TIVO-2410 file (N, C-alpha, C; in nm, 3 decimals):
# residues 163
REC num residu      c1      c2      c3 atome chaine
REC   1      M   0.845   3.032  -1.742     N      A
REC   1      M   0.828   2.910  -1.743    CA      A
REC   1      M   0.712   2.827  -1.833     C      A
REC   2      F   0.753   2.701  -1.912     N      A
REC   2      F   0.669   2.651  -1.962    CA      A
REC   2      F   0.720   2.498  -2.022     C      A
REC   3      F   0.614   2.415  -1.949     N      A
REC   3      F   0.636   2.255  -1.951    CA      A
REC   3      F   0.497   2.174  -1.971     C      A
REC   4      T   0.505   2.074  -1.993     N      A
REC   4      T   0.413   1.977  -2.009    CA      A
REC   4      T   0.405   1.853  -1.927     C      A
REC   5      F   0.311   1.839  -1.835     N      A
REC   5      F   0.324   1.675  -1.733    CA      A
REC   5      F   0.211   1.606  -1.767     C      A
REC   6      L   0.184   1.515  -1.887     N      A
REC   6      L   0.088   1.420  -1.890    CA      A
REC   6      L  -0.006   1.512  -1.962     C      A
REC   7      G   0.034   1.623  -2.070     N      A
REC   7      G  -0.051   1.685  -2.175    CA      A
REC   7      G  -0.113   1.800  -2.051     C      A
REC   8      M  -0.055   1.794  -1.964     N      A
REC   8      M  -0.117   1.939  -1.841    CA      A
REC   8      M  -0.017   2.021  -1.885     C      A
REC   9      E  -0.035   2.140  -1.928     N      A
REC   9      E   0.018   2.280  -1.957    CA      A
REC   9      E   0.056   2.385  -1.777     C      A
REC  10      V   0.182   2.408  -1.762     N      A
REC  10      V   0.207   2.503  -1.675    CA      A
REC  10      V   0.295   2.596  -1.742     C      A
REC  11      N   0.219   2.715  -1.744     N      A
REC  11      N   0.300   2.843  -1.744    CA      A
REC  11      N   0.215   2.919  -1.699     C      A
REC  12      A   0.295   3.075  -1.733     N      A
REC  12      A   0.265   3.219  -1.637    CA      A
REC  12      A   0.106   3.216  -1.600     C      A
REC  13      K   0.042   3.165  -1.691     N      A
REC  13      K  -0.117   3.200  -1.685    CA      A
REC  13      K  -0.175   3.126  -1.602     C      A
REC  14      N  -0.099   2.992  -1.612     N      A
REC  14      N  -0.182   2.882  -1.489    CA      A
REC  14      N  -0.031   2.794  -1.420     C      A
REC  15      P   0.009   2.907  -1.288     N      A
REC  15      P   0.101   2.869  -1.231    CA      A
REC  15      P   0.121   2.744  -1.172     C      A
REC  16      S   0.016   2.665  -1.145     N      A
REC  16      S  -0.047   2.574  -1.043    CA      A
REC  16      S   0.017   2.461  -1.099     C      A
REC  17      I   0.145   2.348  -0.990     N      A
REC  17      I   0.193   2.236  -1.074    CA      A
REC  17      I   0.126   2.169  -1.059     C      A
REC  18      P   0.076   2.101  -1.131     N      A
REC  18      P  -0.002   1.943  -1.086    CA      A
REC  18      P   0.032   1.863  -0.969     C      A
REC  19      L  -0.056   1.785  -0.935     N      A
REC  19      L  -0.049   1.714  -0.809    CA      A
REC  19      L   0.052   1.604  -0.854     C      A
REC  20      P   0.062   1.535  -0.978     N      A
REC  20      P   0.145   1.414  -1.009    CA      A
REC  20      P   0.282   1.497  -0.998     C      A
REC  21      A   0.297   1.605  -1.063     N      A
REC  21      A   0.459   1.676  -1.080    CA      A
REC  21      A   0.523   1.649  -0.916     C      A
REC  22      R   0.387   1.735  -0.842     N      A
REC  22      R   0.437   1.751  -0.687    CA      A
REC  22      R   0.467   1.649  -0.656     C      A
REC  23      F   0.389   1.533  -0.642     N      A
REC  23      F   0.429   1.388  -0.612    CA      A
REC  23      F   0.545   1.408  -0.653     C      A
REC  24      G   0.583   1.365  -0.769     N      A
REC  24      G   0.734   1.327  -0.816    CA      A
REC  24      G   0.830   1.419  -0.745     C      A
REC  25      V   0.807   1.490  -0.784     N      A
REC  25      V   0.959   1.610  -0.695    CA      A
REC  25      V   0.955   1.588  -0.538     C      A
REC  26      Q   0.892   1.533  -0.455     N      A
REC  26      Q   0.873   1.535  -0.337    CA      A
REC  26      Q   0.926   1.385  -0.310     C      A
REC  27      M   0.888   1.281  -0.403     N      A
REC  27      M   0.920   1.173  -0.382    CA      A
REC  27      M   1.088   1.174  -0.402     C      A
REC  28      G   1.123   1.243  -0.512     N      A
REC  28      G   1.265   1.245  -0.547    CA      A
REC  28      G   1.351   1.290  -0.485     C      A
REC  29      I   1.269   1.423  -0.391     N      A
REC  29      I   1.365   1.470  -0.294    CA      A
REC  29      I   1.398   1.339  -0.145     C      A
REC  30      A   1.305   1.310  -0.153     N      A
REC  30      A   1.234   1.220  -0.037    CA      A
REC  30      A   1.391   1.114  -0.033     C      A
REC  31      S   1.373   1.061  -0.160     N      A
REC  31      S   1.444   0.907  -0.190    CA      A
REC  31      S   1.615   0.946  -0.186     C      A
REC  32      Q   1.637   1.092  -0.250     N      A
REC  32      Q   1.789   1.131  -0.213    CA      A
REC  32      Q   1.845   1.181  -0.120     C      A
REC  33      L   1.764   1.251  -0.026     N      A
REC  33      L   1.781   1.257   0.124    CA      A
REC  33      L   1.755   1.136   0.191     C      A
REC  34      Y   1.666   1.049   0.198     N      A
REC  34      Y   1.702   0.936   0.278    CA      A
REC  34      Y   1.862   0.854   0.231     C      A
REC  35      S   1.852   0.858   0.106     N      A
REC  35      S   1.979   0.761   0.056    CA      A
REC  35      S   2.087   0.796   0.117     C      A
REC  36      G   2.097   0.969   0.116     N      A
REC  36      G   2.191   1.045   0.184    CA      A
REC  36      G   2.191   0.997   0.333     C      A
REC  37      L   2.095   0.972   0.438     N      A
REC  37      L   2.095   0.998   0.539    CA      A
REC  37      L   2.130   0.795   0.579     C      A
REC  38      M   2.123   0.734   0.501     N      A
REC  38      M   2.167   0.540   0.515    CA      A
REC  38      M   2.332   0.571   0.481     C      A
REC  39      H   2.380   0.618   0.418     N      A
REC  39      H   2.502   0.593   0.361    CA      A
REC  39      H   2.578   0.661   0.491     C      A
REC  40      R   2.533   0.820   0.594     N      A
REC  40      R   2.612   0.810   0.699    CA      A
REC  40      R   2.565   0.727   0.778     C      A
REC  41      L   2.487   0.706   0.794     N      A
REC  41      L   2.423   0.588   0.938    CA      A
REC  41      L   2.524   0.416   0.920     C      A
REC  42      L   2.511   0.417   0.777     N      A
REC  42      L   2.582   0.286   0.749    CA      A
REC  42      L   2.734   0.268   0.755     C      A
REC  43      E   2.807   0.406   0.724     N      A
REC  43      E   2.951   0.399   0.690    CA      A
REC  43      E   3.018   0.361   0.804     C      A
REC  44      P   2.987   0.367   0.977     N      A
REC  44      P   3.031   0.376   1.092    CA      A
REC  44      P   3.043   0.173   1.061     C      A
REC  45      H   2.940   0.124   0.997     N      A
REC  45      H   2.933  -0.017   1.016    CA      A
REC  45      H   3.002  -0.109   0.853     C      A
REC  46      G   3.050  -0.022   0.806     N      A
REC  46      G   3.129  -0.033   0.678    CA      A
REC  46      G   3.049  -0.124   0.562     C      A
REC  47      L   2.968  -0.076   0.553     N      A
REC  47      L   2.835  -0.088   0.477    CA      A
REC  47      L   2.791  -0.027   0.390     C      A
REC  48      T   2.750  -0.022   0.262     N      A
REC  48      T   2.704   0.074   0.208    CA      A
REC  48      T   2.535   0.070   0.149     C      A
REC  49      Y   2.484   0.180   0.111     N      A
REC  49      Y   2.314   0.095   0.137    CA      A
REC  49      Y   2.292   0.029   0.036     C      A
REC  50      G   2.318   0.009  -0.046     N      A
REC  50      G   2.319  -0.139  -0.125    CA      A
REC  50      G   2.347  -0.278  -0.085     C      A
REC  51      Q   2.475  -0.264  -0.005     N      A
REC  51      Q   2.488  -0.398   0.089    CA      A
REC  51      Q   2.386  -0.434   0.219     C      A
REC  52      F   2.345  -0.307   0.264     N      A
REC  52      F   2.271  -0.336   0.351    CA      A
REC  52      F   2.128  -0.418   0.286     C      A
REC  53      T   2.061  -0.360   0.171     N      A
REC  53      T   1.947  -0.359   0.114    CA      A
REC  53      T   1.954  -0.508   0.101     C      A
REC  54      V   2.081  -0.578   0.045     N      A
REC  54      V   2.070  -0.731   0.053    CA      A
REC  54      V   2.065  -0.806   0.205     C      A
REC  55      L   2.124  -0.752   0.324     N      A
REC  55      L   2.153  -0.740   0.436    CA      A
REC  55      L   2.001  -0.785   0.489     C      A
REC  56      L   1.948  -0.682   0.463     N      A
REC  56      L   1.764  -0.698   0.487    CA      A
REC  56      L   1.673  -0.782   0.409     C      A
REC  57      H   1.680  -0.793   0.304     N      A
REC  57      H   1.633  -0.895   0.231    CA      A
REC  57      H   1.622  -1.013   0.226     C      A
REC  58      L   1.770  -1.078   0.306     N      A
REC  58      L   1.801  -1.182   0.394    CA      A
REC  58      L   1.747  -1.215   0.493     C      A
REC  59      L   1.747  -1.094   0.589     N      A
REC  59      L   1.701  -1.097   0.698    CA      A
REC  59      L   1.553  -1.106   0.732     C      A
REC  60      R   1.470  -1.065   0.592     N      A
REC  60      R   1.285  -1.086   0.572    CA      A
REC  60      R   1.260  -1.207   0.541     C      A
REC  61      R   1.369  -1.272   0.494     N      A
REC  61      R   1.341  -1.421   0.395    CA      A
REC  61      R   1.342  -1.493   0.510     C      A
REC  62      Q   1.221  -1.578   0.509     N      A
REC  62      Q   1.262  -1.703   0.544    CA      A
REC  62      Q   1.252  -1.832   0.531     C      A
REC  63      S   1.340  -1.832   0.461     N      A
REC  63      S   1.416  -1.956   0.388    CA      A
REC  63      S   1.486  -1.931   0.277     C      A
REC  64      P   1.606  -1.988   0.252     N      A
REC  64      P   1.726  -2.001   0.177    CA      A
REC  64      P   1.679  -1.942   0.043     C      A
REC  65      T   1.767  -1.858  -0.049     N      A
REC  65      T   1.720  -1.808  -0.178    CA      A
REC  65      T   1.841  -1.786  -0.285     C      A
REC  66      R   1.811  -1.775  -0.413     N      A
REC  66      R   1.888  -1.831  -0.504    CA      A
REC  66      R   1.920  -1.657  -0.519     C      A
REC  67      L   2.045  -1.639  -0.569     N      A
REC  67      L   2.147  -1.500  -0.618    CA      A
REC  67      L   2.001  -1.434  -0.744     C      A
REC  68      T   1.981  -1.483  -0.819     N      A
REC  68      T   1.894  -1.414  -0.856    CA      A
REC  68      T   1.754  -1.381  -0.836     C      A
REC  69      S   1.697  -1.422  -0.756     N      A
REC  69      S   1.588  -1.381  -0.632    CA      A
REC  69      S   1.642  -1.265  -0.547     C      A
REC  70      I   1.740  -1.250  -0.508     N      A
REC  70      I   1.790  -1.163  -0.427    CA      A
REC  70      I   1.828  -1.006  -0.535     C      A
REC  71      C   1.894  -1.074  -0.661     N      A
REC  71      C   1.909  -0.930  -0.788    CA      A
REC  71      C   1.779  -0.876  -0.765     C      A
REC  72      N   1.671  -0.998  -0.796     N      A
REC  72      N   1.543  -0.900  -0.839    CA      A
REC  72      N   1.488  -0.831  -0.743     C      A
REC  73      A   1.470  -0.897  -0.634     N      A
REC  73      A   1.449  -0.804  -0.466    CA      A
REC  73      A   1.457  -0.685  -0.452     C      A
REC  74      V   1.614  -0.652  -0.479     N      A
REC  74      V   1.736  -0.534  -0.415    CA      A
REC  74      V   1.736  -0.468  -0.567     C      A
REC  75      E   1.700  -0.481  -0.698     N      A
REC  75      E   1.737  -0.447  -0.825    CA      A
REC  75      E   1.888  -0.422  -0.805     C      A
REC  76      L   1.994  -0.510  -0.792     N      A
REC  76      L   2.043  -0.473  -0.811    CA      A
REC  76      L   2.157  -0.583  -0.930     C      A
REC  77      N   2.243  -0.596  -0.970     N      A
REC  77      N   2.309  -0.679  -1.079    CA      A
REC  77      N   2.365  -0.773  -1.015     C      A
REC  78      Q   2.376  -0.885  -1.093     N      A
REC  78      Q   2.431  -0.990  -1.042    CA      A
REC  78      Q   2.588  -1.004  -0.962     C      A
REC  79      P   2.641  -0.909  -1.082     N      A
REC  79      P   2.827  -0.919  -1.038    CA      A
REC  79      P   2.817  -0.828  -0.892     C      A
REC  80      A   2.716  -0.716  -0.866     N      A
REC  80      A   2.740  -0.663  -0.754    CA      A
REC  80      A   2.663  -0.727  -0.645     C      A
REC  81      V   2.565  -0.774  -0.638     N      A
REC  81      V   2.541  -0.901  -0.535    CA      A
REC  81      V   2.622  -0.975  -0.515     C      A
REC  82      T   2.662  -1.042  -0.581     N      A
REC  82      T   2.773  -1.172  -0.585    CA      A
REC  82      T   2.886  -1.124  -0.498     C      A
REC  83      K   2.934  -0.971  -0.536     N      A
REC  83      K   3.079  -0.900  -0.443    CA      A
REC  83      K   3.036  -0.923  -0.283     C      A
REC  84      V   2.858  -0.873  -0.265     N      A
REC  84      V   2.822  -0.854  -0.152    CA      A
REC  84      V   2.812  -0.978  -0.091     C      A
REC  85      I   2.786  -1.095  -0.124     N      A
REC  85      I   2.761  -1.204  -0.090    CA      A
REC  85      I   2.885  -1.288  -0.020     C      A
REC  86      Q   3.007  -1.279  -0.130     N      A
REC  86      Q   3.107  -1.296  -0.084    CA      A
REC  86      Q   3.140  -1.228   0.028     C      A
REC  87      K   3.086  -1.086   0.053     N      A
REC  87      K   3.195  -0.993   0.173    CA      A
REC  87      K   3.088  -1.070   0.297     C      A
REC  88      F   2.988  -1.107   0.297     N      A
REC  88      F   2.923  -1.121   0.421    CA      A
REC  88      F   2.920  -1.282   0.437     C      A
REC  89      Q   2.989  -1.352   0.348     N      A
REC  89      Q   3.009  -1.492   0.351    CA      A
REC  89      Q   3.137  -1.499   0.444     C      A
REC  90      Q   3.285  -1.396   0.419     N      A
REC  90      Q   3.379  -1.410   0.454    CA      A
REC  90      Q   3.361  -1.342   0.619     C      A
REC  91      L   3.279  -1.244   0.636     N      A
REC  91      L   3.192  -1.205   0.755    CA      A
REC  91      L   3.118  -1.288   0.846     C      A
REC  92      G   3.083  -1.397   0.799     N      A
REC  92      G   3.017  -1.498   0.844    CA      A
REC  92      G   2.885  -1.481   0.842     C      A
REC  93      W   2.834  -1.358   0.802     N      A
REC  93      W   2.662  -1.320   0.798    CA      A
REC  93      W   2.570  -1.401   0.733     C      A
REC  94      I   2.637  -1.487   0.635     N      A
REC  94      I   2.562  -1.571   0.574    CA      A
REC  94      I   2.602  -1.725   0.525     C      A
REC  95      T   2.501  -1.827   0.526     N      A
REC  95      T   2.564  -1.956   0.450    CA      A
REC  95      T   2.463  -2.012   0.378     C      A
REC  96      T   2.544  -2.067   0.303     N      A
REC  96      T   2.505  -2.132   0.172    CA      A
REC  96      T   2.525  -2.282   0.136     C      A
REC  97      L   2.421  -2.318   0.048     N      A
REC  97      L   2.386  -2.451   0.079    CA      A
REC  97      L   2.326  -2.535  -0.072     C      A
REC  98      P   2.379  -2.591  -0.133     N      A
REC  98      P   2.342  -2.663  -0.206    CA      A
REC  98      P   2.176  -2.644  -0.302     C      A
REC  99      D   2.223  -2.567  -0.414     N      A
REC  99      D   2.053  -2.614  -0.463    CA      A
REC  99      D   1.996  -2.714  -0.524     C      A
REC 100      P   1.914  -2.753  -0.457     N      A
REC 100      P   1.869  -2.928  -0.525    CA      A
REC 100      P   1.831  -2.917  -0.653     C      A
REC 101      Q   1.767  -2.784  -0.693     N      A
REC 101      Q   1.723  -2.790  -0.831    CA      A
REC 101      Q   1.819  -2.749  -0.913     C      A
REC 102      D   1.922  -2.693  -0.862     N      A
REC 102      D   2.043  -2.657  -1.007    CA      A
REC 102      D   2.153  -2.729  -0.918     C      A
REC 103      Q   2.218  -2.787  -0.968     N      A
REC 103      Q   2.369  -2.871  -0.927    CA      A
REC 103      Q   2.462  -2.726  -0.912     C      A
REC 104      R   2.502  -2.635  -1.010     N      A
REC 104      R   2.562  -2.541  -1.036    CA      A
REC 104      R   2.517  -2.444  -0.934     C      A
REC 105      G   2.400  -2.437  -0.888     N      A
REC 105      G   2.376  -2.325  -0.785    CA      A
REC 105      G   2.367  -2.347  -0.657     C      A
REC 106      R   2.347  -2.228  -0.576     N      A
REC 106      R   2.381  -2.220  -0.436    CA      A
REC 106      R   2.261  -2.163  -0.388     C      A
REC 107      L   2.201  -2.170  -0.262     N      A
REC 107      L   2.076  -2.088  -0.184    CA      A
REC 107      L   2.173  -2.031  -0.114     C      A
REC 108      I   2.088  -1.939  -0.039     N      A
REC 108      I   2.178  -1.813   0.035    CA      A
REC 108      I   2.101  -1.814   0.154     C      A
REC 109      E   2.169  -1.795   0.285     N      A
REC 109      E   2.029  -1.749   0.359    CA      A
REC 109      E   2.191  -1.670   0.481     C      A
REC 110      I   2.067  -1.627   0.559     N      A
REC 110      I   2.130  -1.517   0.647    CA      A
REC 110      I   2.169  -1.631   0.776     C      A
REC 111      S   2.272  -1.594   0.828     N      A
REC 111      S   2.348  -1.690   0.935    CA      A
REC 111      S   2.268  -1.612   1.102     C      A
REC 112      A   2.318  -1.668   1.205     N      A
REC 112      A   2.255  -1.651   1.323    CA      A
REC 112      A   2.357  -1.504   1.360     C      A
REC 113      E   2.451  -1.528   1.331     N      A
REC 113      E   2.538  -1.334   1.324    CA      A
REC 113      E   2.501  -1.266   1.252     C      A
REC 114      G   2.453  -1.279   1.105     N      A
REC 114      G   2.445  -1.196   1.011    CA      A
REC 114      G   2.291  -1.132   1.085     C      A
REC 115      R   2.210  -1.234   1.126     N      A
REC 115      R   2.097  -1.194   1.164    CA      A
REC 115      R   2.117  -1.078   1.275     C      A
REC 116      A   2.161  -1.115   1.385     N      A
REC 116      A   2.235  -1.007   1.480    CA      A
REC 116      A   2.325  -0.919   1.465     C      A
REC 117      Q   2.384  -0.916   1.350     N      A
REC 117      Q   2.455  -0.805   1.291    CA      A
REC 117      Q   2.368  -0.678   1.240     C      A
REC 118      A   2.264  -0.730   1.127     N      A
REC 118      A   2.165  -0.653   1.064    CA      A
REC 118      A   2.070  -0.622   1.205     C      A
REC 119      I   2.025  -0.692   1.303     N      A
REC 119      I   1.971  -0.585   1.441    CA      A
REC 119      I   2.069  -0.499   1.511     C      A
REC 120      R   2.157  -0.518   1.529     N      A
REC 120      R   2.241  -0.418   1.556    CA      A
REC 120      R   2.242  -0.263   1.493     C      A
REC 121      I   2.235  -0.334   1.352     N      A
REC 121      I   2.258  -0.214   1.292    CA      A
REC 121      I   2.132  -0.099   1.276     C      A
REC 122      Q   2.055  -0.223   1.267     N      A
REC 122      Q   1.915  -0.115   1.295    CA      A
REC 122      Q   1.873  -0.065   1.405     C      A
REC 123      Q   1.926  -0.115   1.503     N      A
REC 123      Q   1.910  -0.036   1.630    CA      A
REC 123      Q   1.992   0.071   1.665     C      A
REC 124      S   2.121   0.075   1.596     N      A
REC 124      S   2.164   0.175   1.559    CA      A
REC 124      S   2.103   0.308   1.555     C      A
REC 125      F   2.040   0.297   1.435     N      A
REC 125      F   1.986   0.398   1.398    CA      A
REC 125      F   1.847   0.459   1.430     C      A
REC 126      G   1.808   0.400   1.561     N      A
REC 126      G   1.692   0.466   1.671    CA      A
REC 126      G   1.669   0.573   1.685     C      A
REC 127      P   1.799   0.624   1.706     N      A
REC 127      P   1.795   0.792   1.786    CA      A
REC 127      P   1.771   0.883   1.627     C      A
REC 128      V   1.833   0.855   1.570     N      A
REC 128      V   1.796   0.951   1.411    CA      A
REC 128      V   1.623   0.910   1.396     C      A
REC 129      F   1.590   0.811   1.378     N      A
REC 129      F   1.449   0.777   1.310    CA      A
REC 129      F   1.415   0.852   1.424     C      A
REC 130      E   1.371   0.861   1.554     N      A
REC 130      E   1.322   0.888   1.654    CA      A
REC 130      E   1.323   1.036   1.578     C      A
REC 131      E   1.361   1.096   1.575     N      A
REC 131      E   1.393   1.256   1.550    CA      A
REC 131      E   1.343   1.294   1.424     C      A
REC 132      L   1.343   1.182   1.327     N      A
REC 132      L   1.228   1.222   1.214    CA      A
REC 132      L   1.080   1.156   1.249     C      A
REC 133      M   1.092   1.082   1.368     N      A
REC 133      M   0.925   1.083   1.390    CA      A
REC 133      M   0.890   1.206   1.507     C      A
REC 134      R   0.989   1.279   1.552     N      A
REC 134      R   0.953   1.396   1.625    CA      A
REC 134      R   0.816   1.503   1.575     C      A
REC 135      G   0.741   1.506   1.717     N      A
REC 135      G   0.620   1.586   1.629    CA      A
REC 135      G   0.529   1.506   1.579     C      A
REC 136      W   0.511   1.386   1.531     N      A
REC 136      W   0.402   1.340   1.496    CA      A
REC 136      W   0.340   1.186   1.603     C      A
REC 137      S   0.238   1.187   1.589     N      A
REC 137      S   0.197   1.093   1.730    CA      A
REC 137      S   0.235   0.956   1.712     C      A
REC 138      A   0.179   0.879   1.731     N      A
REC 138      A   0.188   0.738   1.671    CA      A
REC 138      A   0.110   0.688   1.612     C      A
REC 139      D  -0.046   0.764   1.595     N      A
REC 139      D  -0.097   0.712   1.514    CA      A
REC 139      D  -0.086   0.759   1.386     C      A
REC 140      E  -0.020   0.890   1.366     N      A
REC 140      E   0.019   0.975   1.224    CA      A
REC 140      E   0.129   0.877   1.188     C      A
REC 141      V   0.215   0.826   1.243     N      A
REC 141      V   0.334   0.759   1.190    CA      A
REC 141      V   0.271   0.612   1.149     C      A
REC 142      E   0.166   0.568   1.270     N      A
REC 142      E   0.126   0.404   1.205    CA      A
REC 142      E   0.057   0.466   1.049     C      A
REC 143      T  -0.017   0.584   1.039     N      A
REC 143      T  -0.067   0.611   0.944    CA      A
REC 143      T   0.034   0.639   0.758     C      A
REC 144      L   0.125   0.676   0.811     N      A
REC 144      L   0.249   0.722   0.748    CA      A
REC 144      L   0.319   0.586   0.699     C      A
REC 145      I   0.337   0.491   0.780     N      A
REC 145      I   0.409   0.388   0.771    CA      A
REC 145      I   0.284   0.271   0.660     C      A
REC 146      G   0.114   0.285   0.663     N      A
REC 146      G   0.072   0.226   0.612    CA      A
REC 146      G   0.081   0.286   0.437     C      A
REC 147      S   0.104   0.389   0.430     N      A
REC 147      S   0.101   0.472   0.277    CA      A
REC 147      S   0.204   0.428   0.223     C      A
REC 148      L   0.290   0.436   0.343     N      A
REC 148      L   0.462   0.418   0.253    CA      A
REC 148      L   0.472   0.279   0.191     C      A
REC 149      T   0.385   0.189   0.282     N      A
REC 149      T   0.362   0.028   0.223    CA      A
REC 149      T   0.298   0.016   0.089     C      A
REC 150      V   0.144   0.090   0.110     N      A
REC 150      V   0.098   0.091  -0.022    CA      A
REC 150      V   0.199   0.150  -0.132     C      A
REC 151      L   0.243   0.247  -0.103     N      A
REC 151      L   0.353   0.327  -0.204    CA      A
REC 151      L   0.479   0.196  -0.251     C      A
REC 152      C   0.506   0.132  -0.136     N      A
REC 152      C   0.616   0.031  -0.185    CA      A
REC 152      C   0.564  -0.088  -0.259     C      A
REC 153      S   0.462  -0.116  -0.251     N      A
REC 153      S   0.383  -0.240  -0.298    CA      A
REC 153      S   0.345  -0.151  -0.466     C      A
REC 154      R   0.284  -0.008  -0.495     N      A
REC 154      R   0.285   0.003  -0.626    CA      A
REC 154      R   0.457   0.050  -0.681     C      A
REC 155      L   0.555   0.081  -0.643     N      A
REC 155      L   0.686   0.098  -0.711    CA      A
REC 155      L   0.750  -0.067  -0.704     C      A
REC 156      D   0.693  -0.193  -0.629     N      A
REC 156      D   0.729  -0.286  -0.671    CA      A
REC 156      D   0.652  -0.327  -0.782     C      A
REC 157      A   0.562  -0.338  -0.827     N      A
REC 157      A   0.447  -0.346  -0.911    CA      A
REC 157      A   0.467  -0.284  -1.060     C      A
REC 158      L   0.570  -0.173  -1.013     N      A
REC 158      L   0.615  -0.108  -1.150    CA      A
REC 158      L   0.758  -0.129  -1.186     C      A
REC 159      K   0.835  -0.215  -1.136     N      A
REC 159      K   0.938  -0.303  -1.194    CA      A
REC 159      K   0.957  -0.341  -1.304     C      A
REC 160      S   1.093  -0.343  -1.331     N      A
REC 160      S   1.096  -0.409  -1.466    CA      A
REC 160      S   1.106  -0.576  -1.454     C      A
REC 161      P   1.063  -0.623  -1.549     N      A
REC 161      P   1.089  -0.778  -1.546    CA      A
REC 161      P   1.242  -0.793  -1.479     C      A
REC 162      P   1.186  -0.938  -1.435     N      A
REC 162      P   1.327  -0.970  -1.354    CA      A
REC 162      P   1.456  -0.993  -1.461     C      A
REC 163      R   1.585  -1.004  -1.431     N      A
REC 163      R   1.697  -0.996  -1.503    CA      A
REC 163      R   1.720  -1.156  -1.506     C      A
***
C-alpha cells in the first residue's frame, strides 16, 4: 500500500501511519459513531440530530437571534433551519419577535417549554453518557472535555464563511 499525506509517504518500507492521518481517521470514526448514537437517542423524542443541534443552539443563546445566525452556527442551510423553526414553533418550543433592524425578519428565541424540553432530552442521555465515561476518573473526563473544547474551537475556526 502506498499513499501520501501532506507529503509524507507511507508504504511497505515505512508502514507507520503519520500522526495527522491517525488523528483524522479517529476523528471520522468518532464523529460517525457519535452521530449514530445521537440518532438512536433522539428517535424516541421525535427529533433528528440536526433538529437537536438547533434546539441546543437556542438553549445556549442568551438573547433572541436571527435565522441566518442559527444557520451559520449549526451549519445547516436556511430551508432546513426554517423547517426546524416551524416545527419548534408548532410545538411551542420557540417564540418569534419582530426584528427591530429588519422589518421583514423575525428574531427567534427558545421558550420556557422549549428550554424544559431540551433539558429533559439531555437528561434522558444520562445513562448512556455515564456508560461512555465508565472507567475514567472525573479528572480524566474533565481533561477530555478541555481537549474537546479546544478541538471544537479549532473546528469552528475552519468553518466556511457565513452563507
